[in-house]
N, C-alpha and C positions, 0 to 999 in steps of 0.2 A: 863690772862683773855681773853676769845675768843671774837674776833670781830664779830659784827653781820653784816649780808649783808644788804646793802642798797636796798631799793625798786627802781624801776624804776623811780617813781616820785621823790624821794629823789635825785637820780642822775641827773634827769633833772633839778631840782632846783639848784643843785650845779653847773652844766655846765652854766646854765643862769647867775648865780651869778658871776661865773669866767669870762664870756663874758663882763659883765657890769663893772667889776673892772678895775680900771686904773692900777693896779699893775701887771695884767696878761701880759706876755711877747708877742710881736706881732707874734713871730713865733709859739706860741701855739695856737693862735686864729683860724687858719684854721682847726686844728684837733678838737678843741672844737665845731666849727660849724658843722662839719661832725658828731660828737657824738650827738650833739643836734638834727640834723635832723633824725639820725637813731633812737633815743630815742622817739622822737615825732611820727615817722611812727610805731615803736613798740607798743607804748601806744595807738595809734588810732586803729591799727588792733585788739589789745586785747579787746578794748571796742566795737568794731564791733561784734566780736565773742561772747562776753557776750550778747549783744543784740539779735543776731541771736539765741543763745541758749535759751533765755528767751521766745522768740516768738515761737520757735520750741516746747519748753515745754507747752506753752499755746495752741498751735494747738494740741498738743498730749492729753492734758486734754479735749479739746472739742471732739476729736475723740473718747476718751475713754467713755465719758458721753453718746454719741450716741451709742456706742458699747453696753453698759450696757442696753440700752433700747431695742436694737434689740436682745439681747441675752435672755431676759425675756419674749419676745413675739414671737410666731411661725409665722415668715414672710419669704418672699423671700430673705430678707438681713440677716437671721440668720447664714448661712455658712459664709458670708463675715465677719460678726461681730466676729465669732468664730476664723476666721483666724487673724483678727486684735488683738483679745484678746490673741492669742498664741504669736504673735510678741511681743506685750507689755510685757507679762510676761517673755520672754526671755530677754528683755531688763532690768528689774528691778532685776534680780538676783533669786537664788533658793529659799532662804528663804522667801522673800517677795512675791514671786509668789506663793508658797504653802499656805501661809497665805491667799492671795487673792482668790486663788482657792477654799479654804475650806469655805471662807465667801460667795462667790458667787454660789457655788454649790447648795445651798438650793433653789435659786430663778431661776435657769436655766431651760430651757425648755429641753426636752428629745433630740431633734435634736441638740440643742447647746452642750449638754453633749457628744453626739456621735462624733460631729465634734472636740471638744476640746480633747476628749479622756478621759473623767472622768467617 
């Protein structure tokens, strides 16, 4: 039977339990303390990254909403909105971008279609 990998949280829980135990030999406690510190740092960094990614996605959503508004009206911001739309479609992948382009193609202004290349 294959052993499953322990998550970082499970590893940290085990290290903390070992440090609290009276049965843990004193010569192991220094190594356990180092492992505890590295696990806590790793978990802290990963939660910070998740928070950054979430806020970045929220910012992207807001920018994309304003981009749609600018693409559907003929203003000075239309070329900038077309550039933002291109960058966004490159990020989401070929299948999703082609679907999104087909959906939005009906409401785009002619200037936006030229800028995007539709």
